[in-house]
Each structure stands twice: as structure tokens, then as C-alpha cells.
N, C-alpha and C positions, 0 to 999 in steps of 0.2 A: 191243377189238372197234373196229375203223374207224371213223373220224368223218364225221362223217355230211355231204356236202356243203350246200352256202346259197349261196343266191341272195337279191337283193331283187326283188320283183314288180314296181317301179316299173322297174327295168333290165327283164324280162321283156314289158311293156306297152309300153318305149319301141322296144324290138327288135321289134315285132310287126307297129308302123310302117312303124319303116326302121333296116333294121341303122348305118348311119352316125351314128343321134344315138348310140347305144353307145359304137360307133369314137370317137366324138369326145370323150365320156366317159371312156375308158377309154386306149387305144393313143394317141388324138389328143391329146388332154390331157397323156402324156408327151412324146410330141416335141412340142409347143407348149413347154412348160416349159424344155426342154431349151435348144431355140433361145435364143442371144443378143437380149436385147432385148426378146423377145419376152412380151407376158400371156398367160396359160395361156386359152385359147378358154372364152369365155362367150356368151349369149344376153338382150335383155332380159327375161326372162322369168324366167330365173333371176338376172338384177341385183336385180329385184325382187324376188323369196322371199329371197334374201342378206339386203336390206335390213332386210323384216319378221321374218325368223328373229333378227337377227342385232340388232335393238331389242328382241325379247321373250327374247333370253336376256341380254344385259343388264342388262334391268330383271330377271326371275327373278334372278339371281347380284346384283343391288345391294339388291334385297329381302332376298335369306338374309341380307345383312350389316347389315340395320337400315337401309337407304336405301332411300328410294323416290322415281325421280326420273317424270316426266312422258314419254309416248310422244313426243310432238311434239318437246323439247329434243332425246332420244335420237335419234332421225330425225334432226336438221339436225346435231348433231353425227356423225354415221355419216358423209351424205352428204360433210361439208364436210373429214373427212378422205380419203377415199375422191377426191373430186375433187381434193384436193389432192399424194396420190399418185400420180395418174394425168396428173397437167400438165394439170389442166383446170379449172385457178381461175378463168379466164378464161370460163370459163360458168356461173356460177353464177348474172350477173343476168340473164341471158336465160332459165337453167333455174327459176329464181321466177320471172317472165314469163311463160313458158310455163304453167308450174305453177296461177297464177290465173288465166289464161284456159279453160284443160282444166276447174279447176274450175268455172269459168262454163257453160259450154255444160255440164258433166253435171248440172248444178240443173236446170238449164232442160231435160234432156230426161228430171229425174227426178220421182217421183210431187206434187212441189210445184213443178211447171215449168209451163211452158205451152205447150210442143210435145208434139205428139200424132202418132199413127198416123192414117190419114184415119175411121177407125170409132172414134178415142176413146183406143184401149189404147197403154201405153207402148209404147217398145222394148224388143227383147232388147237390140240391140245398137248403140245410138245410131252408135257410128262406124262403123259399114257404111251407115248410112245415106247418102242424096243429101240430105237437111235438113244434117246434122252435114259435110258434103264443104264445102257453099257455105258456111256459116257457119264452120265453120275458115280458109277460104281469106278471107274479105272482115275478118275480127277481125284473124288474123296468124299466126294456130295455123299451121298447117300451114307457111308460109317460116320459124316459129321451128324446126319440128323440124327440117326438112332442115338448117336452122343447125349446129344441136344434134349433132343423129344423123352429120351429116359428117366429124364426131372421135370417133367412138361410136371406133374401132377404136384410141385409145389408152387406151380400158378393156378392152381384151380381145376386145370385140363384131366382129362381120365388119364389112366396107363396106360402104354401101348404095349401090346398083345405080341407077347416073344414067341413066333414063330417064324423061323427060316422059309417056310414058303409061303408066307404071306409078302405079295407086292405090295412098297409102301408107296409108292408109287401112284397107288388107284384106290388110297384108303385114307382117309379124313385129315385134311392137313392139321401141323402141332405147332410147337412154337418156333419150333426153327423155321417152316413156311411161314406160319405169322411174320414173325420178324426182318423175313429177306423178302416178302413181298409188297411188305411196307415202305420198306425205303423204294423197291422199285416203281411202285404207284406212285411214291411222289417227286422219281425224279422224270417220271412219265405224261406226267399232269401238271396242266398250270390252272390254281385257283384264285381267282380277280377277287382279290378282298373287299375292295371298296363297293364290288355290289351283292356281297352278302346279305342275307336279309334273318336269315334263319339256320340252326344248325340244326339238323335232326326232332324239330318241331315238328308234331302231329299236326295235321287236317284231317278236317272231320267232310262226311258225307252223309245229310240229313235225312233218312228215308223214311217212311210212313211210321212203319213201327219200330226202328233202331235205328241208334245213329254210328257210322261204322268210321274207325279212324283209319289213317295210315298218314304214312313217315318219309314225306320226298327228305332227301340225304343233304340236300341246301334248296332254299327259298331264298332267289335273286331278284334282281331287276334288271331291266332290260329298258331304258328310258322311262313312259310313265306306263309299262308291262312288268305283270307279276313272273316270275316264270318257276317252276318243281324240277329240280333234277335228283333221279334216282339212279343211285350207283349200283352196279353190278362186278361183282369182287369175283369172280370165276377166272378162269383162263381161257376159256372158248368164249368166243365176242357172241351176244345174244341174238337170234335171226329177227328178224323184223317179222315174221307169221307169229312168232311165242312171244313177241313184244305186244303184239296189238291180240292175242291171246291170254297176258296176262292181267289177273284180279288187280294188283297194285296198280300197274298203269290206267286201268280203266277206271280205277277208286278215285285218283288223281286228275283224270280230269275234268270228274263232278265236286270235287273238294275244296272247302272253304277253310281258311284259320278262322277261329273261334270269333265270334262279335265283332267280324267283318264278312259285306258283302263282298268284298273284288275277290275276282275269280281270276285264276291262273291264264293266262294267254298261250302256254308254249308249256309243255313238257319236255324234256331233255333228259337222255337217258346217256348214262356215261360209263364205258365199261373202263374201268379204271385201270385194268393190266395192259391194256394198249393207246390208252389215254382218247380213243376214240369218241366223239359224241352224235348222236341221232336225234335228229328235232323230230319231235311229233304232235299235229296239229292235234287239241284237244278234240273230243266227239263226245258231246253231253251226253247223259244220263245211258254213255254203253256201259252195256250187262249189268244196268240197273238191278232191275230184276231176279237175276243170278245172285248178285250179291246179297241182295235182301234176305230172298234165301237162305244162302246156304251162313250167311251169321246167325240166322236166326237159331238155325236148328244149330251150329256151334255153340251157342251162349246157353242155350235149353240144355244140353251137356254138362256143358262147363258149371251150371248152376248146380246141377243133379252130382257134382263127382264122379263122373262114371267116364273113367278112363278105363277105358274095359278092352281096347284092341292094339295093343301096342306091337308093330310087324315085328318087334325085336323074339316073338315065341316063335317066330320060326328061321332062328336061327343068323350067324354071326352073316353068311354072305346076303343074306333076303336084304340087310340093312344097308347094301352097297357103301358108298361111301357119304352116307351119314354125320353130322357133323359130331352126333351128341352119339354114336354107336360106340366109342369106348368109355363115356361115362353108364350106357347102357350092361356093358358086359364086365365092367371093374368088379372083382370080386366074386362075388356068386352068383353075379347077376341083378340086373332092379326086380323082376319081378320076386324073388325069393329075397331080396333084402329089404324089399317097398310094399309090396302087394299094392300094386295100383290102386286098383279099385276100393281096396279097404283101406286104406293108406288116405285116400280123398276121400271116406265117406268119415271117416274119426276124426278127418281137420274139420270135417263141417260139422257134424257132433258137438263137438270141441264149443267152438263158434255159437251154433244155437244155443247150448244150455249154458253160456255163458251170457249169451243177448237177453234170454229166457230167466235170469237170476234177476239182472236186471231191470227186466220190465216188472219183475213179479215185488219189488222192493215197496211198492205205494198202495199193494192193495191188501184188503181186509182178506179174514181166513174166511171168511162167509162168501167174500166173491172168488177166492181163488178155490173154495171147493166147486162153483158155479164153473167155473175155469175146466176144471179138471170133466169133469162132466159132456162140455163143449168140445173138447179135447180128443176125449174117447170115441168120439162121433166125427169131428174133423180131421186127425191125424192120419187115419187109415186114406182116407177120400188121398188127403197130396201125396200119402207112400203109394200111393196107385198109379200118380200122375207126374212122375217125375221130371225137372224142367220146369216148373211152374217157376217165374220171376218172381221176388216179393209183389208188385204191381197189378199182377195178376190174384195173389194169396189175398191182397187188401179188399179188392173189387170184388171178391168172393166172401170174405167176411160181412162185408158192408149189405150184400144184397141177403143175408141171412136172418 
């Protein structure tokens, strides 16, 4: 029986927003890694997630060995090592100062703080408000962010856009905010090391035609029960109706660990910036039909290396606060530098030629002549039907 194709639901959702996000995570990442002296591309949000996931893994692994370390200590060590690796040790004092000022403002906008909307309610996203902008400018937070983020390209992030009219607080977060938010998150969340069973391990929903992977940030135990925990890193707390429509959550409802029949009895959503937890009871098979249709469609496009519709062709403002915006517009821009549809197909062709060379080594010249005749008939058909999987092609050849 042919192996069922697999794709991550996070990739499907990124593709739905903009194919360029997936290009950066796949083709673009490999291109940048091969380029001399360049660091694999990152975003501020990815840097933040790497920091939190990194200390959770270190804490989990240490606990397994009988050693428990405080998460603030682990976080400080992680950032120290990373800044040294990137040649950014000289920014440590500025980043520490930025983190303190950031925390002071966050407290003032929080439940125990003195800043409210006109009606007395809390700001959902303080950093987008005029009050935050004015206070950040007056206490030096804005200038510090610009100074720190001016060197973030050394850590693999895109260069900030030098435009005095740009509201940096509505732009993607960079190195400064990744550091400050990671400290804030560690201070405002309690992670019980003894209940952690896994950190960032993919689990799977097995569907008739495709296997869909989804990654809970934590897998925990609660008594005899298995619990999935999904983390939200944004400033604004997620709304319940948005969570019920989130395909990542829907996939978690029916996902199992590989080679295990054990299902999660609960899914917890943790809003890291507030430390608040939302308990969601799994609803089996929720949205499964939609998940399978979306996943199969995106996989066909990825198989054909068709990165043809990036949002960025509509300009800087159209990309909003997308994490990859800085990378896409760096230099001449992603379309001019890499030509997404063409670079994807070139990569695909190179892989195909290399694989064909290996396959043909054991054939006689007569067999190769027969193969050439066959290919002249077969390949145009494949070209007219982009997105065919290897299993589908094998099935077609077998029937001829």
C-alpha cells in the first residue's frame, strides 16, 4: 500500500495567507543557508517562539535528569549564547534596558495599572494605541527599539525600513520585542515541569487521503489523561469564537501521537502575554472535511512548486504586520531577487534530474532508448496536470 502523503496544518494556514510565507520556510530557507556568511531567515515572532520553546525543552530535559532550573535562568542563558553567536553582545545592556521599560508600560496598561480606555475598559492591544506610542516615545522605548532592531539582520531577521512615517508599533516585531516579550512571558506564566510529556512534538490526524500534522506547544499529563496545550504569542487575547474556528485547534481535537491510540481529553489554549488559560473540550471530527480538502489542495500546489500568488506584489501596506514582510521587501524585494515561481521550479527540476541520473545508472542503452520514447508521450501529460503526487504517478505508470 502506498504511503499516505503528509502535510502540517500550520503550513496549510500559512499558505492560505500568502504563499511567500511557505516559500521562506522551505525553498528560501535552503537558499539562504547555502549562501556564504548568511544566517537562515527568521522573523521576530519566530525568534520569540524559539526562545520560549527552547527553555521549555531545556527545562523538560533537565527535569528528566533530576535537575530543575528556574525558567528565568534558562532564558537568560539562552539569550546570552545567541547574542554571542550573532556578534551582538554589545546590545545586551540596551536590550536589558528596553525590557525593563517595556515591562513598566505593560504593567501600566494591565489590570493593576492606571491606563484605561475612555470607557474604563482595558486595551486589547496596548502597543497599537496612541497612549502607548506617546509614552514609548517620551520614555525612550521607541528610540531603543530602533537602535536594537537596526542590527537585527545579523540574527537573520530582515532589515528595518528607514521611513520616518512608518509607525513601528504597528509593524512586525523585531529583535527588541522578541527579547522583551520573552522575559514578560516567563514572568507571567507557570509551567509545571513534572507534568510535561513533550515540547513541540507533532501529532497527526489520519484522513482517508492525507495525514495532517499539527504541533501542540506542550503535551502534558493530568492524572491518567493526556492534554494538548497550544500557545498564542500575540498581545491581543484570542476570542472564543476565533478559537472554535481555528483549524489548528480543530486538528488538535482529533490528533494522536505517532504509533499511539491515546487521544487527548482536553485542549488548553494559553495566551502567553496574559498567562490566561482557556479550556476546550475536544469535539472529534470537527471540520475534518474542510481540513482534508484544504490540505490536499495546498500539497498539490507545493508539489508543483507553484509559489505564484504572494500578497507582497500589492505593496508594503498590503502585508500589514506579517512577520515575513521585512524579509520580503529587503533589498530589491523577494520577487526580483528570487522570482518565486521560477526559483521553485528550478529547484524541483534540479532534484528531478539528480534522481533520474541515479535511476538510469543500472539500465542498458537499449532500455534507455525505450524510456526516452515513453517519456515523450508521458511527460507532456504530467506537465498538463501539475500537482500529481509520486504515488499518483506510480499508479498511472503501473496501469500503462
